[in-house]
Backbone as CSV, one residue per row, in Angstrom:
resi,resn,N_x,N_y,N_z,CA_x,CA_y,CA_z,C_x,C_y,C_z
1,SER,139.527,11.263,-0.573,139.670,11.455,-1.993,140.975,10.989,-2.449
2,HIS,141.181,10.649,-3.678,142.257,10.131,-4.329,142.442,10.710,-5.704
3,ASP,143.664,11.394,-5.944,143.787,11.975,-7.273,144.767,11.224,-8.196
4,ILE,144.834,11.643,-9.364,145.677,10.967,-10.329,147.097,10.741,-10.047
5,ASN,147.641,11.753,-9.123,149.061,11.691,-8.686,149.311,10.714,-7.523
6,GLY,148.295,10.151,-7.012,148.407,9.204,-5.868,148.245,9.908,-4.510
7,ASN,147.809,11.151,-4.573,147.537,11.822,-3.264,146.313,11.336,-2.746
8,TYR,146.282,10.968,-1.391,145.110,10.389,-0.833,144.669,11.199,0.573
9,LYS,143.527,11.499,0.726,143.063,12.128,1.934,141.607,11.646,2.216
10,GLU,141.467,11.358,3.570,140.096,10.735,3.929,139.791,11.630,5.251
11,THR,138.534,12.052,5.355,138.083,12.721,6.550,136.848,12.100,7.165
12,ASN,136.623,12.350,8.467,135.446,11.799,9.072,134.264,12.779,8.856
13,PRO,133.089,12.373,9.338,131.876,13.206,9.030,132.025,14.670,9.669
14,THR,132.937,14.846,10.573,133.029,16.150,11.240,134.086,17.011,10.537
15,GLY,134.758,16.344,9.522,135.788,17.082,8.804,137.222,16.828,9.213
16,LEU,137.378,16.050,10.367,138.793,15.805,10.819,139.411,14.840,9.995
17,VAL,140.695,15.101,9.611,141.411,14.159,8.685,141.712,12.880,9.435
18,VAL,141.398,11.690,8.762,141.641,10.370,9.310,142.799,9.811,8.706
19,HIS,143.045,10.001,7.427,144.265,9.437,6.673,144.615,10.441,5.677
20,GLU,145.981,10.631,5.478,146.434,11.418,4.368,147.870,10.938,4.041
21,GLY,148.133,11.106,2.676,149.475,10.717,2.235,149.371,10.397,0.743
22,THR,150.160,9.341,0.400,150.188,8.811,-0.961,149.848,7.433,-1.077
23,MET,149.211,7.014,-2.164,148.748,5.624,-2.359,148.667,5.346,-3.834
24,LYS,149.370,4.298,-4.192,149.293,3.791,-5.631,149.188,2.318,-5.589
25,LEU,148.203,1.753,-6.315,147.923,0.370,-6.440,147.723,-0.140,-5.099
26,PHE,147.062,0.504,-4.184,146.686,0.071,-2.822,147.860,0.142,-1.802
27,ILE,149.055,0.385,-2.243,150.219,0.460,-1.348,150.363,1.923,-1.083
28,GLY,150.479,2.307,0.203,150.558,3.730,0.479,151.603,3.982,1.542
29,ASN,151.827,5.323,1.697,152.637,5.927,2.755,151.750,6.922,3.406
30,LEU,151.060,6.618,4.492,150.046,7.493,4.980,150.255,7.926,6.419
31,LYS,149.614,8.989,6.791,149.497,9.376,8.208,148.058,9.127,8.631
32,SER,147.857,8.487,9.721,146.505,8.211,10.214,146.321,8.949,11.565
33,TYR,145.100,9.497,11.678,144.801,10.337,12.848,143.702,9.717,13.718
34,LYS,143.746,9.920,15.028,142.631,9.419,15.824,142.184,10.631,16.769
35,ASP,141.055,11.020,16.667,140.595,12.286,17.307,141.387,13.491,17.052
36,GLY,141.782,13.594,15.738,142.532,14.749,15.328,144.096,14.769,15.711
37,LYS,144.511,13.664,16.341,145.893,13.509,16.698,146.585,12.460,15.852
38,LEU,147.874,12.621,15.481,148.606,11.657,14.702,148.735,10.329,15.558
39,ASP,148.278,9.290,14.874,148.207,7.966,15.540,149.267,7.061,14.794
40,TYR,149.433,7.183,13.543,150.356,6.305,12.741,150.878,7.001,11.553
41,GLU,152.084,6.760,11.281,152.686,7.218,9.908,153.570,6.170,9.458
42,GLY,153.391,5.783,8.162,154.282,4.761,7.537,153.595,4.059,6.418
43,GLU,154.146,2.936,6.078,153.647,2.107,4.968,152.311,1.486,5.330
44,THR,151.471,1.398,4.325,150.140,0.785,4.442,149.671,-0.040,3.223
45,TYR,148.792,-0.859,3.453,148.083,-1.551,2.363,146.586,-1.091,2.515
46,PHE,146.163,-0.359,1.552,144.887,0.479,1.695,145.255,1.395,2.868
47,THR,144.519,1.332,4.001,144.754,2.189,5.158,145.271,1.341,6.324
48,THR,145.534,0.066,6.116,146.016,-0.774,7.177,147.530,-0.727,7.237
49,PRO,148.112,-0.361,8.449,149.531,-0.323,8.632,150.146,-1.650,8.321
50,ILE,151.195,-1.668,7.414,151.936,-2.894,7.036,153.245,-2.478,6.418
51,GLY,154.301,-3.137,6.997,155.672,-2.758,6.476,156.381,-2.046,7.606
52,PHE,156.957,-0.951,7.383,157.732,-0.163,8.408,156.859,1.086,8.778
53,GLY,156.707,1.388,10.110,156.009,2.476,10.487,156.137,2.965,11.967
54,THR,155.452,3.975,12.247,155.510,4.542,13.715,154.129,4.767,14.224
55,PHE,153.894,4.252,15.378,152.661,4.519,16.130,152.962,5.595,17.151
56,TYR,151.952,6.433,17.426,152.174,7.516,18.417,151.290,7.333,19.616
57,HIS,151.753,7.815,20.786,150.973,7.977,21.936,150.001,9.226,21.801
58,PRO,148.895,9.295,22.494,147.998,10.497,22.318,148.834,11.837,22.650
59,ASN,149.829,11.708,23.453,150.613,12.960,23.799,151.615,13.390,22.702
60,GLY,151.640,12.563,21.524,152.526,12.899,20.372,153.812,12.242,20.410
61,LYS,154.154,11.555,21.489,155.493,10.930,21.520,155.329,9.530,20.919
62,ILE,156.473,8.998,20.357,156.441,7.787,19.732,156.101,6.578,20.617
63,LYS,155.154,5.667,20.162,154.745,4.496,20.976,155.461,3.340,20.503
64,TYR,155.646,3.108,19.218,156.332,2.066,18.588,156.834,2.530,17.218
65,LYS,158.105,2.012,16.961,158.702,2.268,15.615,159.320,0.929,15.184
66,GLY,158.859,0.502,14.001,159.403,-0.778,13.500,158.546,-1.430,12.495
67,ASP,158.765,-2.750,12.443,157.987,-3.510,11.452,156.494,-3.888,11.979
68,ILE,155.670,-3.839,10.980,154.223,-3.985,11.263,153.520,-4.833,10.221
69,ILE,152.706,-5.767,10.689,151.970,-6.606,9.742,150.454,-6.502,10.163
70,ASP,149.551,-6.071,9.264,148.142,-5.992,9.547,147.885,-5.108,10.779
71,GLY,148.568,-4.010,10.912,148.274,-3.080,12.100,148.892,-3.542,13.379
72,VAL,149.713,-4.698,13.391,150.166,-5.214,14.651,151.745,-5.257,14.621
73,TYR,152.360,-4.905,15.741,153.795,-5.059,15.860,154.236,-6.492,15.461
74,PHE,155.113,-6.607,14.481,155.483,-7.909,13.975,156.830,-7.725,13.297
75,GLY,157.865,-8.306,13.993,159.185,-8.095,13.367,159.963,-7.319,14.340
76,MET,161.077,-6.689,13.778,161.942,-5.889,14.596,161.469,-4.529,14.887
77,GLY,161.524,-4.081,16.145,160.991,-2.725,16.534,161.300,-2.359,17.847
78,THR,160.970,-1.132,18.191,161.185,-0.545,19.521,159.921,0.064,20.030
79,GLU,159.532,-0.268,21.271,158.296,0.228,21.923,158.794,1.191,23.005
80,PHE,158.113,2.264,23.033,158.355,3.422,23.927,157.271,3.754,24.936
81,LEU,157.699,4.194,26.173,156.694,4.633,27.186,156.215,5.998,26.784
82,GLU,155.128,6.438,27.429,154.613,7.706,27.088,155.491,8.890,27.411
83,ASN,156.481,8.689,28.255,157.480,9.811,28.536,158.661,9.763,27.484
84,GLY,158.605,8.780,26.563,159.647,8.744,25.497,160.791,7.759,25.801
85,GLU,160.834,7.198,27.015,161.808,6.173,27.336,161.536,4.862,26.667
86,ILE,162.611,4.109,26.310,162.488,2.871,25.636,161.901,1.840,26.609
87,LYS,160.811,1.240,26.213,160.201,0.194,27.020,160.944,-1.209,26.803
88,GLN,161.042,-1.503,25.374,161.675,-2.792,24.975,161.998,-2.614,23.471
89,SER,163.049,-3.300,23.108,163.473,-3.247,21.711,163.945,-4.558,21.293
90,GLY,163.445,-5.045,20.162,163.770,-6.358,19.690,162.762,-6.960,18.804
91,ARG,162.436,-8.256,18.909,161.554,-8.822,18.008,160.135,-8.973,18.712
92,PHE,159.114,-8.680,17.793,157.678,-8.744,18.207,157.030,-9.778,17.326
93,ILE,156.120,-10.537,17.902,155.261,-11.411,17.154,153.863,-11.195,17.539
94,ASN,152.966,-10.951,16.557,151.517,-10.685,16.869,151.261,-9.695,18.015
95,GLY,152.180,-8.583,17.975,151.884,-7.614,19.013,152.592,-7.781,20.354
96,SER,153.247,-8.944,20.499,153.889,-9.269,21.757,155.384,-9.299,21.650
97,PHE,156.081,-8.727,22.657,157.504,-8.670,22.652,158.046,-10.118,22.950
98,VAL,158.987,-10.647,22.133,159.555,-12.033,22.365,161.081,-12.050,22.557
99,LYS,161.726,-11.161,22.098,163.245,-11.284,22.156,163.935,-9.948,21.980
100,GLU,164.902,-9.728,22.882,165.660,-8.465,22.847,166.599,-8.476,21.562
101,ALA,166.890,-7.197,21.117,167.711,-7.059,19.957,169.208,-7.432,20.426
102,ASN,169.889,-8.096,19.527,171.264,-8.442,19.770,172.148,-7.330,19.540
């Protein structure tokens, strides 16, 4: 549902929240859930991650934090292992790590 103040909430058929946050003119700042667990929070176009955001591992720890285009790591960011340790940090293109941060 979407109200006049830009608040947005979408649930699946079982009632679990899938997306929630704010959205105005298709640009949002949402939290997205997968199986009831936070999967993504950040900027969106409709419900597609775009801009700056954070993806999460199923255990709740950060998976990736940084720039995103069409739901894919693209630009500067940091990818983390499930235990919270940094896997790699720098530039990503189309979801692939290409260069360490200077």
